[in-house]
N, C-alpha and C positions, 0 to 999 in steps of 0.2 A: 508467495503462492497462496497463502491463506486468504489474503485480501482478495485475490482474483476469484478463488473458488467461492468465497462467501458472497462476493458481489454478483457473480453469475447466478448462483442459487437464489439469492434474494430477488434479483431482477426478473426471474422467471415467475415470480408470484406477484399478483396484483397488489398494488398499494405501496410498493417499494420502488425507489428510483435512485439513480446515481446522483449524489449530491455535488460532486466535483464537476463544474461546468466544462473543464478542459477534458475530462474523461467521458462525458456523455456520448459523444459520437464514436469514441473508440470502443467502449464496452458493448455497443450494439452488435459488433462483429466479434464473435468468440475468438477467432484466430488472432485478429489484430489486438484484442484485449489481452490475450495471453502473451503476445510478443511485447506489448508495452508494459504490462504489469509484472511480468516474470522474467522474460529473456533479456530485455533491455537493462533492467537494474543489475542482473547477473553479469552482463557484459561490461557494464560501467565499473564494476568492482575491480577489474584487473588494472585499468589505468589509474584508478584512484589509489589502489594498493601500492603501485609503483611510485606514484607521486608522494605518498606518505613516507615511503622508505627514503626519499631524498631530503626530507625535512630535517632540520636541526632539532635537538631535544627541546629547545626553548619554544618551538612552534607546536609541539605535540599537544599541549593543553588546549590550544585553540581547536585543533582537530577533535580532541576528546569532547569538548563542549558541543561541537557540531554533531558528532555521532550520537551523543547523549540526547540532544534535541530531536534528532530523527527517530531514535528508538522510542522516546516518549510519544512522539506523534503517531508512530505506527502502533504502539500499544493502545493509544486512545482509539485509533481506527478499529482495532480488533475488539475493544470493549464495546464500541458502537455496534459492530457486527453481532456480538453476543446478545446485546439488548434486542436487536432486530430479529435474531433467530428466536429469542424468547417470545417476542411479540407474534412472530409467525406461528409458533407452536400453540400459543394461547388464542390465536384467531383475531388478534388486534392488528389493524392495518396502520402502517407508518405514514 
């Protein structure tokens, strides 16, 4: 949700744009953007959790690496949002 809120807030200010080409058309519509960035990932967690429960112990390190990669990626996205908010507050356009 943080990504969606930050994206919507920054896009409402001139000088900021959606960098992900796959999401550019989605975030133009606030409702669709919310569904894709918030509801869809939440809904995907249920089947993913069930599939993880079916894995053998030997397979869990692979899942752990994937989850760690995703967490690092979203942490980087949040860091970019923080920088963009700082730029917005300082009046610097991105």
